[in-house]
C-alpha positions as CSV (number, residue, x, y, z in Angstrom):
1,M,142.3,110.1,67.8
2,N,140.4,107.4,69.9
3,H,136.9,106.6,68.1
4,D,135.6,104.2,70.6
5,R,135.5,106.7,73.5
6,G,131.6,106.8,73.7
7,M,131.0,103.1,72.7
8,K,130.3,100.5,75.2
9,K,132.1,97.2,75.2
10,W,129.8,94.5,74.1
11,R,129.1,91.7,76.8
12,A,127.1,88.6,75.6
13,F,125.0,87.9,78.6
14,A,124.8,91.5,80.0
15,S,123.1,92.7,76.6
16,M,120.0,90.6,77.6
17,P,119.7,91.0,81.4
18,E,116.1,89.4,81.5
19,Q,117.6,86.3,79.8
20,Y,120.4,86.2,82.2
21,I,118.1,86.3,85.2
22,G,116.0,83.5,83.8
23,L,118.9,81.3,83.1
24,Q,120.1,82.0,86.8
25,E,116.7,81.0,88.0
26,V,116.8,77.7,86.0
27,I,120.1,76.9,87.5
28,N,119.1,77.8,90.9
29,K,116.1,75.6,90.6
30,Q,118.1,72.6,89.4
31,L,120.3,72.9,92.5
32,E,117.4,72.8,95.0
33,V,117.2,69.8,97.3
34,P,114.1,68.6,99.2
35,K,114.0,69.5,102.9
36,P,115.4,66.5,105.0
37,L,112.9,64.9,107.2
38,L,114.0,64.2,110.8
39,T,113.0,61.3,113.0
40,E,111.9,62.2,116.6
41,E,115.4,60.9,117.8
42,Q,117.2,63.3,115.5
43,M,115.1,66.2,116.7
44,E,115.8,65.3,120.4
45,Q,119.5,65.1,119.6
46,I,119.5,68.5,117.9
47,N,117.5,69.9,121.0
48,F,120.0,68.4,123.3
49,T,123.1,69.7,121.5
50,L,121.5,73.2,121.2
51,I,121.0,73.3,124.9
52,E,124.5,72.1,125.8
53,A,126.1,74.5,123.3
54,L,124.1,77.3,124.8
55,H,125.1,76.5,128.4
56,T,128.7,75.7,127.7
57,N,129.1,78.4,125.0
58,K,130.9,75.8,122.8
59,Q,131.1,76.4,119.1
60,V,128.8,74.5,116.8
61,Y,128.4,73.1,113.2
62,L,125.0,74.2,112.3
63,T,123.0,72.9,109.2
64,Y,119.7,74.4,108.2
65,Y,117.5,74.4,105.4
66,K,116.7,77.6,103.5
67,Q,115.3,78.2,100.1
68,G,115.8,74.8,98.7
69,Q,119.4,74.4,100.1
70,C,121.1,73.0,103.2
71,I,123.5,75.6,104.5
72,T,126.3,74.8,107.1
73,E,127.7,77.5,109.2
74,T,130.0,77.6,112.2
75,G,129.4,79.7,115.3
76,F,127.8,80.0,118.7
77,I,124.2,79.6,120.0
78,Q,123.2,82.8,121.8
79,F,119.5,82.2,122.8
80,V,116.9,79.4,122.3
81,D,113.2,80.2,122.4
82,S,111.3,76.9,122.4
83,L,107.9,78.7,122.7
84,R,108.4,80.7,119.5
85,G,110.3,77.9,117.9
86,L,113.5,79.9,117.0
87,F,117.0,80.6,118.1
88,I,119.6,83.3,117.7
89,F,122.9,82.1,116.2
90,I,126.1,84.2,115.9
91,D,128.2,83.1,112.9
92,E,132.0,82.7,113.2
93,V,132.9,84.6,110.1
94,F,131.0,88.0,110.3
95,E,129.8,87.6,114.0
96,L,126.2,88.5,112.9
97,K,123.2,87.6,114.9
98,N,120.9,85.3,112.8
99,K,117.4,84.4,113.9
100,I,116.7,80.8,112.7
101,R,113.7,78.7,113.1
102,L,114.0,75.4,114.9
103,S,112.0,73.8,112.2
104,E,114.7,74.8,109.6
105,L,117.5,72.9,111.4
106,T,118.6,69.6,109.9
107,D,121.8,69.1,112.1
108,V,123.8,70.5,114.9
109,C,127.0,69.2,116.3
110,L,129.6,70.5,118.7
111,A,132.9,71.7,116.9
């Protein structure tokens, strides 16, 4: 006869989900980096590369700042809206459209 049928297996961190969430927040906070400040020259180069990638349909390596982290993705620029300060990027992995603010960009280079 199996006596542990109705019993749940004990898991150390799962027994206190609030504590686990708190620990994860502390870890994430320690991994945060300050947003890189760009010079005028760097911003001009980013703009030039975005326009070139858009018109030639070349793949780019794109680095942007989001929630305390610098994220790098590979994909294609589909649309640039300078007036609203955003662009549409299609990532290579999932082929999803991502709207990203131009102000979040930290680096763009042709692949």
